[in-house]
C-alpha positions, 0 to 999 in steps of 0.5 A, a space after each residue: 821598392 822590392 822586398 828586403 830579404 829576411 835572415 835565412 832560417 838556417 845556412 852553412 856559414 861557420 861559427 865565429 869561434 872558427 872564422 877570422 877576419 881576412 883582408 878579403 872578407 867581402 872581396 874576390 880574387 880580382 877585386 879588393 873588399 867593398 868598403 862597408 861598416 860606415 859608422 864603425 872604424 878602428 883607431 891606430 891601436 886597433 880599438 873600434 869606435 863609432 863616428 859619423 865621419 870627419 869632424 864628428 865625435 868618436 865614441 869608443 866601443 870600450 864605453 859599452 864594455 865598461 857599461 857591461 862591467 858596471 852592470 855586472 858588478 851591481 848584479 853580483 851584489 844582489 842576493 836574488 841572483 845566482 853565480 851562474 846567471 846570464 842576462 839575455 837581451 833581445 835587440 830591436 827589430 825592423 818593423 813593417 809599415 802595416 802590411 807593406 814591404 817597407 819599414 818604419 825608421 829603425 832605432 835600437 832598443 835603448 838597453 841593448 844600445 847601452 850595453 852593446 852599441 850595436 846598430 844592426 837590427 835582429 840581434 840578441 846578446 848574452 852577458 854572464 854576470 860573474 865575469 861580464 863575458 859578452 856574446 853577441 848573436 847576429 842573424 844568419 843571412 842568405 846570400 841574396 842579402 848581398 844583392 839588396 843590402 850589401 856584403 854579409 859581414 862574418 861573425 868575427 867582424 862583429 866581434 872586433 867591431 863591437 869589442 865583445 868576447 865572442 859572437 855566434 848566430 841567433 840560431 845558436 843561442 841555446 847551444 851557446 848559453 849551455 856552453 857558457 854555463 847558463 843555469 838561470 836567465 835574467 830578462 828585462 821584465 822587472 817593471 813597466 816604463 815609468 813614463 809610457 806604462 809599457 813593458 818590454 817583451 821577453 826574448 823569444 828563441 828556439 830552446 828557451 823552454 830548456 832554461 829557467 828564468 829567475 823572476 826575482 833576479 829579472 826584477 833586480 836586473 831591471 832596477 840595476 840597469 835603470 840605476 846604471 843608466 841614471 849616472 852618466 860615465 865620462 864618455 857618455 857626458 862627452 856625447 851629451 855635450 856633443 849633441 847639445 853643441 850640435 842642437 844649440 848651433 842648429 837652434 841658433 841657425 833656425 832662429 835666425 832664418 824664421 820669418 813671418 808668413 812662413 810655414 812652421 815646419 820650415 823650422 823643423 826642416 832647418 833644424 834637422 838639416 843643420 844637425 845633419 851637417 854636423 853628423 846628427 842625422 836623427 832627432 830624439 823626438 818629434 820636433 815641436 815648432 809652434 807659433 803664437 797661441 799654438 805655443 801653448 800646445 805642449 807636444 805640438 808637432 804630432 801627426 794631427 798638428 804637424 807644424 803646418 800653420 802660417 807664422 804671424 809677424 808679432 808672435 813668439 815661436 817655441 822650438 823644442 828640438 834635440 839632435 841625437 848621436 849614437 842613440 843619445 838625445 839632447 832636449 832643448 827649447 827656445 822661445 823667441 819673437 818672430 819680429 826680433 823684439 819682444 812685446 811688453 807682455 811677451 818680455 814679462 812672461 819670458 823673464 818670469 820663466 828665465 828667472 825660474 830657470 836660474 833659480 833652479 840651476 843655481 840651487 841644484 846639487 847632489 842631494 837636492 830633491 827635484 820635487 822641491 825644485 819643481 815647487 821652487 820654479 812654480 813659486 818663482 813664476 807666481 811671484 814674478 807674475 804677481 809683480 807684473 799684476 797678473 796675480 794678487 794675493 799670497 803666493 803660499 795660498 796660490 801654491 796650496 790652491 794648485 794655481 800653477 797647474 793651470 799655467 804650467 801643467 807639466 813637470 819641471 824636467 826629466 832624466 835625459 840620455 838614450 831616451 829623451 824621457 830617460 829611465 831613473 826618474 824615480 829610485 827603485 820602489 818610488 813612484 810619482 803617486 807617492 807625492 799627491 800634492 804634485 798634480 803635474 806629470 813630474 817625470 823626475 822626482 828623486 834626490 839628485 846625484 852627481 853625474 845625472 843629466 837632467 832637463 830644467 824646463 819651466 814654462 808658462 802657458 795660456 791654455 784656454 780650457 785650463 784658464 777657464 777651469 781656473 776662472 770657474 773655481 772661486 778660490 783660484 779665480 780670486 787670485 787672477 786679475 782678469 783685466 791683466 789676463 787679457 794682456 797676456 792671453 792672446 799675445 803670448 801663447 806660451 813660453 818654455 825654456 829648456 836646458 840640459 844640465 849635468 849635476 856636478 859635485 857641488 852644483 851643475 853645468 849647463 850643457 846647452 849653449 844658446 842665447 837665453 836673456 832677452 837682450 841676447 836673443 834680440 841681438 842674435 836674431 839681429 845678426 850678433 855672433 854667438 859662440 857654441 862650445 863647451 868652454 862657454 857653457 854656464 856653470 853654477 856652484 849651489 849656495 
C-alpha cells in the first residue's frame, strides 16, 4: 500500500473560531457532499451520538461532557490545584509496524476516550478546571489527505460532532492555552499503571516550555480520573450491558459450532464474526480459546501459542473473549465440553468453580472487601474439592499453607471498562503489596462501591509445574490425594467461569448472560434456546 499522508506542518486553513459547517463542507458546486463521519450522527434535536449503525446502541456525546464536568468538580476540591489550571491531554497516535509504511491497529488512549470520545488519531485536548471549558485540537491536514483518506473535516465539524466548547489545530495549542488563561498545566503523569507498570508520556507540543507544569496537581489529576472511571455512569452501564449482550450471544453461537478435530482458532474467528454482526468490530483483548490441558494456560492465544491446536473429542474448551464497543470491553469466560456432556471429573471441577462464583456473587455489595471475596472463592473450591476426594485435611490449614495458589494462581477479578484490566483496582495510596498474605495477582483489592463494574472469575487449573511444586512441598503434599489427582490432571486441564458484574446499592447485577449450570450448558449445546437480554440477567441481594 502507498504511504498514508501525514498532517501538514503548517497550512492556511482557518481556525474553528471562524469556520462554520455548511451544507457543502466537503462537496463542490456541482455535487452534494460525500457522506463521511460514519460512527458520528445527530439525533432529531441536533445532539451528536456514536453508533455502529442500525440496530446498535447509541452513545450520546453528552456522556463525555458529563465525564469532563465530573472530573473538574473533583479537581476543584483539591488544594494542590490552582484556579487557573488546565488539563492537557494527548490522544493516541497511529504507530508504524516497525520500519514499514503500514500501521498497527489503532486504539484511542483510554483517558482521552473517557473525556472526549474522539475516534481520530493525532489529537490533543485542553480542559479548564474552573468551568470544564473543553478545547479539542485536531491535526492540520494537507489537501493530499483527501485522495488517500477522505474529505478533510473542518474544525467546526469536530466541535459539533464531539460536543466540545471549541476546536483548534494542533499547531495552535500554545496560543489557545494562553487565550483560555492557562497559568499551570496538569498532565497525566501522577503514577504508573497498576497492572502494566508503564506510564503515559507527557504531551509534547511547540511552546510547552512557556508553561509551568504542576507536579502535585498532576498526581491529583491521576488519582481523580482513575476514581472517576471506577464508578460507571448510567450511560456507561448501558454500554457495558450492550457489550455483554453481544459477547454472550457470540459465546453461545461459538459454543454451538465447536466440533472435535477443528483447530482452536475457529472459535476465535466465529466469536469475532458474531460480535461484528452486532456492531462490535473489535475485541477488548486477545481471544483465549484453549482446549484440553491447554485450558490451564491462563493467557493462551498469544502470538507464540495462537489458538492453533486440534481440538479432541472428550475434552473441555475454555473460551475467554470479550467484545468492545466505543472503547468499552466485556470480559467473559465459558468452559464447556466438546462432546456436549461433562465427564465425572470435568463436572466435579466445573461445579466447584460455579459454586465459588455463586458464593461471591451472592455476597458482594458496597463496602465488601474484594480481598475477602478472593479468599471466599478459594475456600469454597477447597471445600468442594475436598468433598470430591482431591484434598484431605482442614481447609483453614490449606488456606494458611497457600495451597490454592497451585490450583488458581490468579486473582478473583478486576475492574472493567475502557480497559479490560481497568484502572481503580486499588484506592489511591493503596497497593497489591499491602496484603502479603495474598500471593496471587489480585488486580482488584479494595472495598466495593455502587456503580463499579468488575469481573468475578474463579478458576481451578492443573498446571504441571505448580502441581509438581506443591507435591515437592511436604506441608502442601500432605493435603493432596495423589491417586485422586490422577483422575483430574489429564481429563480436566482447567476450568474458569467469568461474569461481568455491576455493584448495586444492596448487591449486584450480573451483566453476562450465558448458560452457567451443567444442565444449562449441555442443553444449549444440544440445541436448546437461550434468551440473551438485560431482562433475563441474574441479580442478587446480599444477605
